[in-house]
C-alpha positions in Angstrom: -0.1 -0.2 0.0 2.9 2.9 -1.2 2.7 5.6 -3.8 6.1 6.5 -5.9 7.5 10.0 -6.3 9.7 11.4 -8.3 10.0 14.1 -5.5 10.6 13.8 -1.5 7.6 16.4 -1.6 5.3 17.1 -4.6 6.9 15.5 -7.4 5.1 13.6 -10.1 3.1 9.9 -9.3 5.0 7.2 -10.8 2.6 4.0 -11.7 4.2 0.5 -11.9 4.8 0.5 -15.2 7.0 4.2 -15.3 11.1 2.2 -16.2 13.8 3.0 -13.9 16.5 5.2 -14.5 20.3 4.6 -13.9 21.4 7.1 -10.1 18.0 8.0 -9.6 16.4 8.6 -6.8 12.3 7.3 -6.1 10.2 8.3 -3.1 7.2 5.9 -1.8 4.5 6.7 0.4 2.3 4.9 2.7 -1.6 4.9 2.4 -4.1 3.8 5.0 -7.1 1.6 3.8 -9.6 4.9 3.8 -6.8 6.8 1.9 -5.2 8.6 4.3 -1.2 9.4 3.3 2.1 9.4 5.0 3.3 13.2 5.0 7.0 11.7 4.6 8.2 9.5 2.3 11.1 7.1 1.9 13.8 7.8 -0.7 15.2 5.0 -2.9 17.8 5.1 -4.7 18.3 2.7 -8.0 21.6 1.6 -10.0 21.2 0.2 -13.0 23.7 -2.4 -14.4 24.9 -2.6 -17.8 28.0 -5.1 -18.2 28.8 -3.6 -22.0 29.3 -5.0 -25.4 31.9 -8.4 -25.5 35.0 -7.4 -27.3 37.0 -9.3 -29.9 40.2 -9.6 -31.6 38.3 -10.1 -35.4 34.8 -9.3 -36.4 34.9 -11.0 -38.7 36.2 -14.8 -38.7 36.8 -17.7 -40.6 36.3 -21.2 -40.6 36.6 -24.4 -42.8 33.1 -25.6 -44.2 33.6 -29.4 -43.4 34.9 -28.5 -39.7 31.2 -28.0 -39.1 31.8 -25.2 -36.8 29.2 -24.1 -34.2 28.6 -21.1 -32.3 31.3 -22.3 -29.6 33.7 -21.9 -32.5 33.5 -18.7 -32.3 36.4 -16.2 -30.3 36.0 -13.4 -28.4 37.7 -12.4 -25.3 35.0 -12.6 -22.9 33.4 -16.3 -21.9 29.9 -14.9 -20.0 28.1 -14.1 -24.0 24.9 -14.8 -24.5 24.5 -15.1 -28.7 21.7 -14.0 -30.7 20.8 -14.5 -34.7 19.9 -10.6 -34.7 21.1 -7.2 -33.2 18.2 -6.7 -31.4 15.9 -9.4 -30.0 16.1 -11.9 -32.2 16.6 -15.8 -31.4 18.9 -16.9 -28.7 21.5 -19.8 -30.1 23.4 -22.3 -28.0 26.5 -23.5 -28.2 25.9 -26.5 -30.8 24.2 -24.3 -33.7 25.7 -24.9 -36.3 27.3 -21.9 -38.5 26.3 -20.2 -41.7 28.5 -18.7 -44.7 28.4 -14.7 -44.5 25.8 -14.7 -41.5 25.9 -12.1 -38.7 25.8 -13.5 -34.9 25.5 -11.1 -32.7 27.4 -11.6 -28.8 25.9 -10.0 -25.6 27.7 -9.8 -22.0 26.5 -11.1 -19.1 27.4 -10.5 -15.4 27.5 -13.2 -12.2 24.4 -11.8 -11.4 22.5 -12.4 -14.7 22.8 -8.8 -16.0 23.0 -8.6 -19.4 24.3 -6.1 -21.9 22.2 -4.0 -23.6 24.1 -3.8 -26.8 25.3 -6.4 -28.9 29.1 -7.5 -30.7 28.3 -8.5 -34.2 30.6 -11.2 -35.8 30.7 -11.6 -38.8 31.3 -15.6 -40.1 33.1 -16.8 -43.3 33.2 -21.0 -44.4 35.7 -22.1 -46.1 35.0 -24.9 -49.2 37.6 -26.0 -51.6 35.0 -27.4 -53.7 35.4 -31.0 -55.5 38.3 -32.3 -57.4 38.8 -33.2 -60.9 39.7 -36.4 -63.0 39.7 -37.1 -66.6 39.0 -40.3 -66.1 36.6 -41.6 -63.0 36.8 -45.1 -63.1 40.5 -46.3 -63.7 41.9 -49.7 -64.2 45.0 -51.3 -62.7 46.9 -55.1 -62.8 46.4 -56.3 -59.7 49.7 -57.9 -59.1 51.1 -54.6 -59.2 49.5 -54.6 -55.8 48.4 -51.0 -56.7 47.3 -48.1 -53.9 45.8 -44.9 -53.3 49.1 -43.4 -54.2 48.1 -44.8 -58.3 44.9 -43.2 -59.1 45.0 -40.5 -61.1 43.6 -36.4 -60.1 44.6 -33.3 -61.6 45.0 -31.6 -57.9 48.0 -32.9 -55.4 46.3 -31.8 -52.4 43.7 -34.2 -51.8 42.7 -36.6 -49.1 41.2 -40.2 -49.9 38.0 -41.6 -48.1 36.2 -44.9 -48.4 33.2 -43.4 -47.9 31.2 -40.5 -50.0 30.6 -38.6 -46.4 32.1 -39.4 -43.2 34.1 -43.0 -43.4 37.9 -43.8 -42.7 40.3 -41.8 -43.9 42.9 -43.7 -46.5 46.6 -43.4 -46.5 48.7 -43.3 -49.3 49.7 -46.9 -48.8 46.7 -48.3 -48.8 46.1 -51.1 -51.0 43.3 -50.6 -53.5 40.3 -53.1 -54.3 38.9 -54.6 -57.2 35.1 -52.3 -58.0 35.2 -50.2 -54.9 34.6 -46.9 -55.5 37.1 -44.5 -53.1 36.3 -40.7 -52.4 39.0 -37.9 -52.8 38.6 -34.4 -50.9 40.2 -31.1 -51.8 42.3 -29.3 -49.1 43.6 -25.8 -48.9 46.7 -24.6 -47.5 45.3 -23.5 -44.4 44.0 -27.1 -44.3 39.8 -26.5 -45.0 38.7 -29.7 -46.6 35.7 -29.6 -49.2 32.8 -30.8 -47.7 32.1 -32.7 -51.6 33.6 -35.8 -52.5 35.4 -37.2 -55.9 33.9 -40.6 -56.4 36.8 -43.0 -58.7 35.5 -46.3 -59.2 38.7 -49.3 -59.1 38.5 -52.0 -61.3 41.8 -54.1 -60.5 42.8 -57.1 -64.0 43.5 -60.2 -62.7 43.5 -63.2 -65.5 43.0 -65.6 -63.0 44.5 -68.7 -61.8 46.3 -71.6 -64.6 44.7 -74.6 -64.8 46.4 -78.0 -65.3 44.9 -81.6 -65.6 47.7 -82.7 -62.9 49.2 -80.6 -59.7 51.5 -83.3 -59.0 53.7 -84.0 -62.0 56.1 -87.3 -62.1 59.3 -87.4 -64.0 62.2 -89.3 -64.6 65.1 -87.8 -63.2 67.2 -89.5 -65.6 65.6 -87.8 -68.5 66.6 -84.6 -67.0 63.3 -83.0 -66.9 62.8 -78.3 -67.5 60.2 -76.2 -66.5 58.9 -76.6 -69.8 58.2 -80.1 -69.6 55.4 -79.5 -67.0 52.2 -79.7 -68.5 49.6 -76.7 -67.6 46.1 -76.0 -70.4 47.6 -72.1 -70.9 50.6 -71.3 -73.0 50.8 -67.6 -71.8 52.1 -68.6 -68.6 55.4 -67.4 -66.2 57.1 -69.7 -63.8 58.5 -68.7 -60.7 59.7 -70.4 -57.0 57.6 -69.6 -54.9 53.9 -69.0 -54.2 54.0 -64.9 -53.9 57.3 -63.2 -54.9 60.1 -65.2 -55.6 62.4 -65.9 -58.4 61.2 -65.9 -62.1 62.2 -69.1 -63.9 63.1 -70.0 -67.9 61.7 -72.7 -69.6 65.4 -74.3 -69.1 65.7 -74.5 -65.9 65.8 -78.2 -64.7 63.5 -79.3 -62.6 63.9 -80.4 -58.6 62.5 -83.7 -56.8 59.9 -83.1 -54.9 59.7 -79.2 -55.1 56.5 -77.4 -55.7 56.7 -74.8 -58.9 54.0 -71.5 -59.3 52.9 -70.4 -62.4 51.0 -67.2 -62.8 48.4 -66.6 -65.9 49.0 -63.2 -68.0 47.0 -61.2 -70.3 48.3 -59.4 -73.3 48.5 -56.1 -71.9 50.9 -57.3 -69.5 48.8 -57.9 -66.3 49.4 -61.2 -63.9 47.3 -63.4 -62.0 47.9 -62.0 -58.3 47.8 -66.1 -57.6 49.3 -69.0 -58.8 49.2 -72.6 -59.7 51.0 -74.8 -57.6 52.4 -77.4 -59.3 54.4 -80.0 -57.4 57.3 -82.3 -59.1 58.3 -85.6 -58.1 60.7 -87.9 -59.6 61.0 -91.3 -59.6 64.7 -91.8 -59.2 65.6 -92.1 -56.6 62.1 -92.9 -54.9 62.3 -91.6 -51.1 58.5 -91.6 -49.9 57.1 -87.8 -49.3 54.3 -87.6 -46.6 51.9 -84.3 -46.7 49.8 -83.0 -43.9 50.1 -81.2 -40.7 53.0 -81.8 -38.6 54.1 -78.4 -36.7 51.8 -77.7 -34.0 49.2 -79.9 -34.5 46.0 -80.2 -32.3 45.3 -82.4 -29.8 42.4 -84.5 -29.3 41.8 -83.8 -33.1 42.4 -85.8 -36.6 44.7 -85.4 -39.5 45.0 -87.3 -42.6 48.2 -87.8 -44.3 49.0 -88.8 -47.5 51.6 -90.3 -49.5 52.8 -90.6 -53.2 50.1 -92.1 -55.2 50.2 -95.9 -57.2 52.7 -97.3 -55.4 53.1 -101.1 -53.7 52.9 -102.6 -50.6 52.8 -99.4 -48.8 53.9 -99.9 -44.5 52.6 -96.9 -42.4 54.1 -96.8 -38.7 52.5 -93.8 -36.6 53.8 -93.3 -33.3 51.9 -91.7 -30.7 48.7 -91.6 -32.1 45.8 -93.5 -33.1 44.8 -94.6 -36.7 41.4 -94.1 -37.7 41.1 -94.9 -41.3 43.9 -95.9 -44.1 46.7 -97.2 -43.5 46.8 -100.3 -45.4 48.9 -102.2 -47.8 47.1 -100.4 -50.0 46.2 -97.5 -48.6 48.1 -94.1 -50.0 46.9 -92.3 -47.0 46.5 -92.7 -43.2 44.3 -90.7 -40.8 45.4 -90.0 -36.9 44.2 -89.0 -34.4 46.1 -87.4 -31.7 44.8 -88.1 -28.6 48.0 -86.6 -25.6 49.8 -83.5 -26.4 53.7 -84.9 -27.1 57.0 -83.7 -29.3 57.4 -87.6 -29.6 55.1 -88.6 -32.4 55.6 -89.1 -35.9 54.3 -90.5 -39.4 56.3 -92.8 -41.1 55.9 -94.5 -44.5 57.7 -96.9 -46.7 56.7 -98.3 -49.9 58.1 -100.3 -52.9 58.2 -98.7 -56.5 58.2 -100.3 -60.0 57.6 -97.3 -62.5 60.4 -98.2 -65.6 62.8 -95.5 -64.3 65.1 -97.2 -62.3 65.1 -100.8 -60.3 62.7 -101.1 -57.3 63.9 -99.0 -54.4 62.9 -99.7 -50.6 63.0 -96.7 -48.5 61.2 -95.7 -45.4 60.1 -91.3 -44.3 60.1 -90.6 -40.9 58.6 -86.7 -40.3 58.0 -85.9 -36.5 54.7 -84.0 -35.5 54.1 -81.6 -33.0 51.4 -82.0 -30.5 50.2 -79.4 -29.0 47.1 -77.8 -27.7 44.8 -75.1 -29.5 42.3 -75.0 -27.3 41.8 -71.4 -25.6 39.5 -71.0 -22.4 39.2 -67.3 -21.4 37.3 -65.3 -18.1 35.5 -62.3 -17.5 33.7 -60.8 -14.5 31.3 -57.9 -14.1 29.3 -56.8 -11.3 25.1 -55.9 -11.3 25.8 -52.3 -9.4 29.3 -50.9 -9.4 28.4 -48.0 -7.1 26.4 -49.2 -3.6 26.2 -48.5 -0.2 27.6 -49.4 2.3 25.6 -52.8 3.4 24.2 -53.1 0.1 24.1 -56.6 -1.6 25.8 -56.9 -5.2 25.9 -59.7 -7.3 29.1 -60.6 -9.4 29.1 -62.7 -12.6 32.5 -64.5 -13.3 31.7 -66.6 -17.0 34.6 -68.9 -18.3 34.3 -69.7 -22.1 36.0 -72.4 -23.7 37.0 -70.5 -27.2 39.2 -73.4 -28.4 38.8 -76.5 -31.1 39.3 -79.4 -27.7 37.2 -79.9 -24.4 39.1 -78.4 -21.1 38.8 -80.8 -17.9 39.2 -80.2 -14.3 39.5 -76.1 -15.0 39.8 -74.5 -11.2 39.1 -71.1 -10.9 40.3 -68.8 -7.9 37.8 -66.4 -7.0 38.4 -65.5 -3.5 36.6 -62.4 -2.1 38.8 -59.3 -0.9 38.1 -57.7 3.0 35.4 -55.4 1.0 32.7 -58.0 1.0 30.6 -60.6 3.0 30.1 -63.5 1.1 26.4 -64.6 1.1 25.4 -67.5 -1.5 26.7 -68.9 -5.0 25.5 -70.9 -7.8 27.4 -72.6 -10.8 25.5 -73.4 -14.2 28.8 -76.3 -14.6 30.9 -77.5 -11.1 31.2 -76.5 -8.0 32.2 -73.6 -5.7 33.5 -73.6 -2.6 33.3 -70.4 -0.8 36.2 -71.5 2.2 38.8 -72.3 -0.4 37.5 -69.7 -2.9 37.7 -72.2 -6.0 35.7 -72.9 -8.6 36.0 -76.7 -10.2 34.6 -77.2 -13.8 34.5 -81.2 -14.3 34.3 -80.7 -18.0 34.1 -77.7 -20.7 32.8 -78.4 -24.3 34.4 -76.4 -27.2 32.4 -73.3 -27.6 30.5 -74.1 -24.0 30.5 -71.3 -21.5 30.0 -71.9 -17.7 28.8 -68.8 -15.3 29.2 -68.7 -11.9 26.9 -66.1 -9.8 28.9 -64.5 -6.1 26.4 -62.5 -4.2 28.0 -60.7 -1.6 27.3 -57.9 1.0 29.0 -54.7 0.4 31.4 -53.9 3.9 31.8 -50.3 5.4 35.5 -50.6 4.1 38.1 -52.3 3.0 39.4 -53.5 -0.4 36.9 -53.6 -3.1 38.9 -55.6 -6.0 37.6 -58.3 -6.5 40.4 -60.5 -8.8 39.5 -64.0 -10.7 41.8 -65.9 -12.3 42.5 -69.6 -14.1 44.8 -71.6 -12.0 44.8 -74.7 -13.7 43.4 -76.8 -16.8 43.5 -79.9 -18.6 45.2 -79.8 -21.1 46.9 -76.4 -20.0 45.8 -73.3 -21.6 48.4 -72.1 -24.3 47.4 -68.6 -23.7 47.2 -67.1 -20.4 47.0 -63.6 -21.2 42.7 -63.5 -20.7 42.8 -66.0 -17.9 42.2 -63.3 -15.1 39.2 -61.0 -15.1 38.5 -58.5 -11.9 36.0 -55.8 -11.1 35.2 -53.9 -8.2 32.9 -51.1 -6.6 32.8 -47.8 -5.5 30.6 -47.7 -2.1 28.7 -44.5 -1.6 28.5 -45.1 2.2 25.8 -42.4 4.0 22.8 -44.2 4.4 20.9 -42.3 6.7 19.3 -44.3 10.0 15.8 -41.8 9.9 15.0 -43.6 13.1 16.5 -42.4 16.8 15.4 -42.5 20.6 17.2 -39.9 22.6 16.2 -41.6 26.2 20.1 -41.7 27.4 19.4 -45.9 27.4 22.6 -46.5 25.5 20.6 -47.7 22.6 19.7 -45.3 19.0 20.4 -42.2 21.2 22.0 -40.3 18.1 20.9 -39.2 14.6 23.8 -41.7 12.8 24.7 -41.3 9.1 27.3 -44.3 7.9 30.4 -43.0 6.6 29.7 -39.4 7.8 33.4 -39.5 9.0 34.8 -39.7 5.2 33.1 -36.5 4.9 34.9 -33.5 7.6 33.2 -31.0 5.5 29.5 -32.1 5.8 27.1 -29.8 6.8 23.7 -31.0 8.7 20.4 -29.2 8.6 17.1 -30.4 10.2 13.8 -28.3 9.6 10.1 -29.2 11.8 7.5 -29.9 9.6 7.0 -26.2 9.8 10.0 -25.1 7.8 11.7 -23.8 11.0 15.5 -24.3 11.1 15.9 -26.4 14.3 19.3 -27.7 14.1 22.0 -26.9 12.4 25.9 -27.9 12.4 29.3 -28.6 10.3 31.0 -31.3 10.2 28.5 -33.7 11.9 29.4 -37.2 13.6 26.6 -38.4 14.7 26.3 -36.8 18.0 23.2 -34.7 17.5 20.6 -36.2 20.5 17.2 -34.2 19.3 18.2 -31.1 21.0 17.7 -28.0 19.2 19.7 -25.0 18.7 18.1 -23.0 16.0 15.2 -20.7 16.8 13.2 -19.7 20.1 13.7 -23.1 21.6 17.5 -23.4 21.2 18.9 -25.9 23.6 15.5 -27.4 24.4 15.1 -31.0 23.5 12.9 -31.6 20.6 9.2 -33.0 21.0 8.9 -36.7 19.5 7.4 -36.4 15.5 8.7 -36.4 11.7 11.4 -33.5 11.3 13.2 -33.0 7.2 17.3 -33.1 7.2 19.1 -31.9 4.7 22.8 -33.3 4.6 25.3 -31.3 2.4 28.7 -33.3 2.3 30.1 -30.7 0.0 31.7 -33.3 -2.0 30.5 -34.0 -5.8 27.9 -32.2 -5.4 26.0 -34.6 -3.3 23.0 -33.8 -1.0 21.2 -35.9 0.7 17.5 -34.9 1.7 14.5 -36.2 3.4 12.6 -37.0 7.0 13.5 -38.2 10.4 11.5 -39.2 13.3 12.3 -38.6 16.8 10.4 -41.1 19.6 10.9 -40.1 22.8 
């Protein structure tokens, strides 16, 4: 019930909508319900805050269009600015709003109290886009055998960057090998590093004449005939011979053949493109005949079957297998044997002898023995997770330990060590396979087939303090795991504590006499406030330490015992922004 004037006496009466002026004094009189007005007036002096105009080193700022710059990228000297799309009024723009080319944006300055400048700084934005690269041919053909790379694609400009997609995608280096029927995308860059927003598409075609063909990939000759490369029979004439499947030395037609040697033929086109793969032709000599065995001998997997082959068309095969079991073949008329390797050993071997009557030389009876290294090819892995990484002290959580057989054969008697650290109290456990002993901390899995997974769930209660890093490890298995790098896993929690026990009975009987909060001693900078149901502050303290017995220290009842009833607390621990609030009940 006041009336405002522009003078201490007399003056002009001012309405509520009159705008205030800086450094001006206004005068208020008080009126009664009957309309009587006070003889004197209260003087109020008004100060208007205007933080002024923001500043910038450059009022025209240039960006790369490909960077998709936003409002946050405009550089001004102050951090407390608000951006608009107009010099006055207009729409307020967030930091993520994308900038437009040749557009002007307007910044106002704000104070800590929220006052905004009356004028705005204008910043004009220029976006640089160098445009699209060019090329004479957008479809380019290469010989696949040349292993062409990104650097071989021909464009008219040198300042290009290559990608595997028209937008986004992976940037490709000059040494990246090209793929057949694949499109690559080039962007153009400026000296300042701005990249074009669009990309030139170049489609690559790789010419590969394919593999030569032959009726027989193992060809036999008499050593006495001194056969040469020209004697190997293939179905095509335009071939080049090498001594290796890749790279290697090119061999002329007069190169003499060697016994039990493989030669590799590539096919060529009329324009000189050579096939990327080569036909392997194995040459065998009858003179003298030394039995050969083809198959896997190095790092053979235990509990698997392998087939070994000798030269075909011989007589009276005699197979001798050490440390393995013959599953198929292995007879006098069999040029092969299939062996089951049942145990890990470096003493296994495959041997064969036979009689050859081929007309090149007289009959010869020789034996070839090849050692076999039998190893474990299986791998078991372990992972661990926890269902709640941030529980409160006393809360239950569950750890899940998963053991997987990612190999080719079964594992037996797998022992996993899962010993709980001091930060947990064991409640219970269940295993999908095997048994877990919480006393020894061992989970024993009798058998885990290839591709099978076993899961152990351990339920615990989180202690108030202690070691919370829970580590599980595979400590033994049969066979022994060849890769131990994935045989350990860990998970841990970060307890929050601060459980509030919101009912207490301050009657000095030694039980529940104080308002208690778990772990409050870990937060010595805390502040606790308690209000009654009318919103009046009745208790306030800093560094609360679980010693409040229900006595007020605020308002008119300071020092008195608060009556039984419901109150409301606000606990600010002054750390990580954590503020807890709720109700408490005092019972006397």
